[in-house]
C-alpha positions in Angstrom: 11.1 20.8 -11.1 9.7 23.9 -9.3 9.1 25.5 -12.8 7.0 22.4 -13.6 4.9 22.9 -10.5 4.3 26.6 -11.3 3.4 25.7 -14.9 0.8 23.2 -13.6 -1.0 26.0 -11.9 -1.2 28.0 -15.2 -3.3 25.3 -16.9 -7.0 25.9 -15.8 -8.1 22.3 -16.0 -5.0 20.9 -14.3 -5.2 23.6 -11.6 -8.8 22.7 -11.0 -7.9 19.0 -10.6 -5.1 19.8 -8.2 -7.2 22.0 -6.0 -10.0 19.5 -6.0 -7.6 16.7 -4.9 -6.2 18.9 -2.1 -9.7 19.8 -0.9 -10.8 16.2 -0.8 -7.7 15.2 1.1 -8.3 18.0 3.6 -11.9 16.6 4.1 -10.3 13.1 4.8 -7.9 14.5 7.4 -10.7 16.4 9.2 -12.7 13.2 9.4 -9.7 11.4 11.0 -10.3 13.6 14.1 -14.1 13.1 14.4 -14.6 10.5 17.2 -17.0 7.6 17.1 -19.8 8.1 19.7 -19.7 6.0 22.9 -15.9 5.7 23.2 -13.5 6.8 26.0 -10.8 8.2 23.7 -8.3 8.8 26.4 -8.4 5.2 27.6 -8.2 3.8 24.1 -5.1 6.0 23.3 -3.4 4.7 26.5 -4.1 1.1 25.4 -2.6 1.6 21.9 0.5 3.2 23.5 0.9 0.1 25.7 0.7 -2.4 22.8 3.2 -0.4 20.8 5.7 -0.5 23.6 5.1 -4.1 24.9 4.1 -6.2 21.9 6.1 -4.3 19.2 3.0 -4.0 17.0 0.0 -6.1 16.0 -2.6 -6.1 13.1 -4.1 -3.0 14.8 -0.8 -1.2 14.1 -1.1 -2.0 10.3 -4.8 -0.7 10.3 -3.7 2.4 12.3 -0.9 3.1 9.7 -3.3 2.8 6.7 -5.9 4.9 8.5 -3.5 7.7 9.3 -3.8 7.3 13.1 -7.7 7.2 13.0 -7.7 3.6 14.4 -6.1 4.5 17.7 -8.5 7.4 18.1 -11.4 5.3 16.8 -12.8 8.1 14.6 -15.4 7.8 11.9 -12.6 6.8 9.5 -11.1 4.2 11.8 -11.4 1.4 9.3 -9.8 3.6 6.7 -9.8 2.2 3.2 -8.6 -1.3 4.2 -11.9 -3.0 3.5 -11.8 -1.6 -0.1 -8.2 -2.8 -0.5 -9.1 -6.3 0.8 -12.1 -6.5 -1.5 -10.1 -5.4 -4.5 -7.4 -8.1 -3.8 -10.1 -10.8 -3.3 -11.7 -9.9 -6.6 -8.3 -9.9 -8.3 -7.5 -13.4 -7.0 -11.0 -14.6 -8.0 -10.4 -13.3 -11.5 -7.4 -15.6 -11.8 -9.0 -18.8 -10.5 -12.7 -18.5 -11.5 -13.6 -18.5 -15.2 -16.7 -16.3 -14.7 -14.7 -13.5 -13.3 -11.9 -14.0 -15.8 -14.4 -13.6 -18.6 -15.8 -10.4 -17.0 -12.3 -8.9 -16.8 -11.9 -9.2 -20.6 -14.9 -7.1 -21.3 -15.6 -3.4 -20.7 -19.0 -4.0 -19.1 -17.6 -6.9 -17.2 -14.9 -4.7 -15.7 -17.6 -2.3 -14.5 -19.4 -5.2 -12.9 -16.2 -6.2 -11.1 -15.9 -2.7 -9.8 -19.5 -2.9 -8.5 -18.8 -6.3 -6.9 -15.7 -4.6 -5.2 -18.0 -2.0 -3.8 -20.4 -4.6 -2.4 -17.5 -6.5 -0.9 -16.2 -3.3 0.7 -19.6 -2.8 2.4 -19.7 -6.4 3.6 -16.2 -6.4 4.9 -16.8 -3.0 6.6 -19.9 -4.4 8.4 -18.0 -7.6 9.6 -14.9 -5.7 10.8 -16.9 -2.9 12.5 -19.1 -5.5 14.3 -16.0 -7.4 15.6 -14.3 -4.1 16.6 -17.4 -3.1 18.6 -17.5 -6.5 20.4 -13.8 -6.2 21.1 -14.1 -2.7 22.5 -16.8 -3.8 25.0 -14.7 -6.4 26.8 -12.4 -4.8 29.5 -10.4 -8.0 29.6 -8.8 -7.1 26.2 -7.7 -3.7 27.6 -6.0 -4.8 30.9 -9.1 -3.9 32.9 -9.7 -0.4 31.3 -13.3 0.5 30.4 -13.2 1.7 26.8 -17.0 1.7 26.3 -18.9 3.3 29.2 -22.3 2.0 28.0 -22.0 -1.3 26.2 -24.8 -3.1 24.5 -26.5 -3.5 21.1 -27.1 0.2 20.9 -23.4 0.9 20.9 -22.7 -2.0 18.5 -25.2 -0.9 16.0 -24.0 2.7 16.2 -20.4 1.7 15.8 -21.2 -0.6 12.9 -23.2 2.2 11.1 -20.5 4.8 11.8 -17.4 2.9 10.8 -19.0 1.3 7.7 -20.4 4.6 6.5 -17.0 6.2 7.0 -15.4 3.5 4.8 -18.0 3.8 2.1 -17.5 7.6 2.1 -13.7 7.2 1.8 -14.2 4.8 -1.1 -16.5 7.3 -2.8 -14.0 10.1 -2.1 -11.2 8.1 -3.6 -13.3 7.5 -6.8 -14.1 11.2 -7.0 -10.3 12.1 -6.8 -9.5 9.6 -9.5 -12.3 11.0 -11.8 -12.2 14.7 -11.1 -8.8 15.2 -9.4 -5.2 14.0 -10.2 -3.7 10.7 -9.3 -5.2 7.5 -7.9 -7.7 8.5 -5.2 -7.4 5.4 -3.0 -3.6 5.4 -3.1 -3.5 9.1 -2.3 -5.7 8.6 0.7 -3.4 5.9 2.0 -0.3 8.0 1.3 -1.7 11.0 3.2 -2.5 8.8 6.1 1.0 7.5 6.2 2.7 10.8 5.8 0.5 12.3 8.5 2.8 10.5 11.0 5.8 12.5 9.9 5.3 15.4 12.4 5.1 12.9 15.3 8.2 11.1 14.1 10.1 14.4 13.8 9.0 15.4 17.3 10.2 12.0 18.7 13.5 12.5 16.9 13.8 16.0 18.4 13.2 14.6 21.9 16.0 12.0 21.3 18.4 14.9 20.3 17.4 17.4 22.9 19.6 17.6 26.1 16.5 18.9 28.0 14.2 16.1 27.3 13.6 13.1 29.7 15.6 10.9 27.3 18.7 13.2 27.8 20.1 13.1 24.2 20.1 9.5 23.3 21.1 10.3 19.8 24.2 12.4 18.7 24.0 14.8 15.8 26.4 12.6 13.8 24.0 9.7 14.1 21.2 11.9 12.7 23.3 12.7 9.7 24.0 9.0 9.1 20.2 8.4 9.3 19.5 11.2 6.8 22.1 9.6 4.4 20.5 6.2 4.8 17.0 7.6 4.2 18.1 9.2 0.9 19.9 6.1 -0.2 17.0 3.8 0.6 14.5 6.2 -1.1 16.7 6.2 -4.3 16.9 2.4 -4.2 13.1 2.1 -3.9 12.6 4.5 -6.8 15.0 2.5 -9.0 13.4 -0.8 -8.2 9.8 0.6 -8.5 10.6 1.8 -12.1 12.9 -1.0 -13.1 11.8 -3.1 -16.1 13.1 -6.0 -18.1 12.3 -5.1 -21.7 11.5 -8.0 -24.0 11.9 -7.0 -27.7 8.7 -7.7 -29.8 8.5 -7.6 -33.6 5.2 -7.3 -35.4 4.9 -8.7 -38.9 3.5 -6.6 -41.8 -0.1 -7.4 -42.6 -2.2 -6.1 -45.6 -5.9 -5.5 -44.7 -7.8 -4.2 -47.6 -5.7 -1.6 -49.3 -3.7 -0.7 -46.3 -0.6 -2.2 -44.7 -0.4 -2.6 -40.9 2.4 -3.7 -38.5 6.1 -4.0 -39.2 7.2 -2.0 -36.2 9.4 -3.0 -33.3 8.4 -2.5 -29.7 9.1 -4.1 -26.4 7.2 -5.9 -23.6 8.0 -4.4 -20.2 8.3 -7.0 -17.4 8.4 -5.2 -14.0 11.1 -6.2 -11.5 8.6 -5.6 -8.7 5.5 -6.9 -10.4 3.6 -7.6 -7.1 4.2 -4.1 -5.6 3.6 -3.8 -1.9 1.1 -6.6 -1.7 3.6 -9.3 -0.5 4.6 -7.2 2.5 1.0 -6.6 3.4 0.1 -10.3 3.2 3.3 -11.3 5.1 2.6 -8.8 7.9 -1.0 -9.8 8.3 0.0 -13.5 8.7 3.0 -13.1 10.9 1.4 -10.5 13.2 -1.8 -12.6 13.6 -0.5 -14.7 16.5 0.7 -11.5 18.3 -2.8 -10.1 17.9 -4.5 -13.2 19.2 -2.1 -13.3 22.2 -3.8 -10.3 23.6 -7.1 -12.2 23.6 -6.0 -15.7 24.7 -4.6 -15.9 28.3 -2.5 -19.0 27.6 1.2 -18.7 28.7 2.4 -21.2 26.1 0.6 -19.4 23.3 1.8 -16.0 24.4 5.4 -17.3 24.7 5.2 -18.6 21.1 3.6 -15.3 19.9 6.4 -13.3 21.6 8.9 -15.0 19.3 7.0 -13.7 16.3 7.4 -10.0 17.3 9.7 -7.5 15.7 13.4 -7.9 16.7 13.3 -11.7 17.1 15.3 -13.8 14.7 12.3 -16.2 14.1 10.2 -13.2 13.1 12.8 -11.9 10.6 13.3 -15.4 9.0 9.6 -16.1 8.6 8.9 -12.6 7.4 11.5 -12.9 4.7 10.3 -16.3 3.5 6.7 -15.1 3.4 7.5 -12.0 1.4 9.4 -14.1 -1.2 6.6 -16.6 -1.4 3.8 -14.0 -1.8 5.9 -12.2 -4.4 5.9 -15.3 -6.6 2.3 -16.1 -5.7 0.9 -12.7 -6.6 3.0 -12.4 -9.7 1.6 -15.8 -10.9 -1.9 -14.5 -10.2 -1.5 -11.2 -12.1 0.9 -12.2 -14.9 -0.4 -14.8 -17.4 2.3 -15.6 -20.0 0.0 -17.8 -22.0 -2.6 -15.0 -22.4 0.2 -12.6 -23.4 1.6 -15.1 -25.9 -1.9 -15.6 -27.5 -2.5 -11.9 -27.8 0.9 -11.4 -29.4 0.2 -14.2 -31.9 -3.3 -12.9 -32.7 -1.9 -9.5 -33.8 1.1 -10.9 -35.6 3.7 -10.2 -32.9 6.7 -12.4 -32.0 9.8 -12.3 -29.9 12.9 -12.5 -32.2 14.5 -16.0 -31.9 11.5 -17.5 -30.1 8.7 -19.5 -31.8 5.2 -18.1 -31.3 2.7 -20.0 -29.1 3.9 -22.3 -26.3 7.6 -21.5 -26.7 6.9 -17.8 -26.2 4.8 -18.5 -23.2 7.6 -20.7 -21.7 10.2 -18.0 -22.5 8.1 -15.3 -20.7 7.6 -17.5 -17.7 11.3 -18.3 -17.6 12.3 -14.6 -17.7 9.6 -13.5 -15.2 10.6 -16.2 -12.7 14.1 -14.9 -12.6 13.1 -11.2 -12.6 10.7 -11.8 -9.8 13.5 -13.3 -7.6 15.4 -10.0 -7.7 12.3 -8.1 -6.9 11.3 -10.5 -4.1 14.8 -10.3 -2.5 14.7 -6.5 -2.6 11.2 -6.4 -1.0 12.4 -8.7 1.8 15.5 -6.5 2.4 13.5 -3.2 2.4 10.8 -4.8 4.7 13.2 -5.8 7.4 15.4 -2.7 7.1 13.3 -0.6 9.6 13.7 -3.4 12.2 17.5 -3.4 11.7 17.6 0.4 11.9 15.6 0.4 15.1 17.8 -2.2 16.7 21.0 -0.6 15.6 20.3 3.1 16.4 17.9 2.4 19.3 15.2 4.7 17.8 11.4 4.2 18.1 9.7 2.1 15.4 7.7 5.1 14.2 11.0 6.8 13.2 12.5 3.6 11.8 9.4 2.8 9.7 10.2 5.6 7.2 13.4 3.8 6.3 11.6 1.1 4.4 8.7 -1.3 4.6 5.2 -0.8 3.5 5.1 3.0 4.2 8.1 4.0 2.0 7.1 1.7 -0.9 3.5 3.1 -1.0 4.6 6.7 -0.7 7.3 6.5 -3.4 5.0 4.6 -5.8 2.1 7.0 -5.4 4.2 10.1 -5.7 5.7 8.8 -8.9 2.3 7.9 -10.3 0.9 11.4 -9.5 3.9 13.1 -11.0 3.5 11.1 -14.1 -0.1 12.2 -14.5 0.8 15.8 -13.9 3.7 15.6 -16.4 1.4 14.1 -19.1 -0.9 17.2 -18.7 2.1 19.5 -19.0 3.6 17.8 -22.1 0.2 17.7 -23.8 0.1 21.5 -23.6 3.7 21.9 -24.7 5.2 22.7 -21.2 8.3 21.0 -20.0 7.8 18.1 -17.5 9.6 17.4 -14.3 12.7 16.0 -16.1 14.5 17.7 -19.0 15.7 14.3 -20.2 13.4 11.3 -20.2 10.0 11.0 -18.5 8.7 10.0 -15.2 7.4 6.5 -15.1 4.8 5.8 -12.5 3.3 2.6 -11.2 1.2 0.5 -13.7 
């Protein structure tokens, strides 16, 4: 593997792409420390520390994770790339339910127009979110009496709206530049770097739990840390296996004579991914189940706050609802993105068929039957990997920042993006007759 990395630096084009990607990611991390004007950063950091300890996490925690800690410091990249992700998901859902967008998705120019609509949606969502954030920051009642904004008013609101929206648009542009001129998917790499930037803080917290001279007085024993390391390796291997797992449906193409040439006759397969929905079900489920906990900080109603407290990490109601929502959204998002009827029609148009299955509706029904059962395995795995950090935190009594690397959204995104980036680097190496990262087989990234 090290030889493959050294070989990648010998290829001028690939070396240029790698260095461009690294430079763009450095620019992103520098921007995560440039504060938004008009904010008392120290008071805001104290507030986020309190909500992490008392509420167990809210929607702001998700935004903070995707922005690489920029949200709790309210820097120019505080919104991160979340508005762009939300706009992409909305356009993807509209493509499945509105014929106009479905028609656009089938054409080259139409797909470019959908990308343009996604950009417009990113700007619109960025404006809306930044406006609400500015209004939220101005109210001391939301921060237990702390004054986050020394000089509130429309001047601060407009400046915050302009700063945060511009930061999001810049990140969207930076991600597109990485995809075009660098290596890997730019948006995914920005999210991954934001997530992995929390590793030093997690390692420091783990060191404090181990050190006999820290205020915690060695809460963890070295043997427990070894168990944690073993669990981390096992969970990572399981995520890699499920991320790449496929159910291969054999497809045979009939021979066709067009003019004086013969086409077809080959055998291939249709890959059905075990985890077709990716990390989207966990994001949807987290957003819904943490919404009451987020509102509880704004609504001083004892009954509502008591109900919201049951939907926090560590409570059995949270775990049950979280699992059900993940399984539901796994099937929902798979149904939106996987169209067995369209696949069946395309196969029939090019003379393809599944051995033992009639073309047309029977093929569509068969693909739907297989995908339904394959999705169940992927949905159950997602649910297990999503609640695993909560179980680790409760079992070993470690902070959630440390436990979050044992599963959940963070691990799934990081593993998927690394596999995808390695696949692209390997394709460049193999094209120039170098060995890839694996001597047998090839790396399969996310599709």
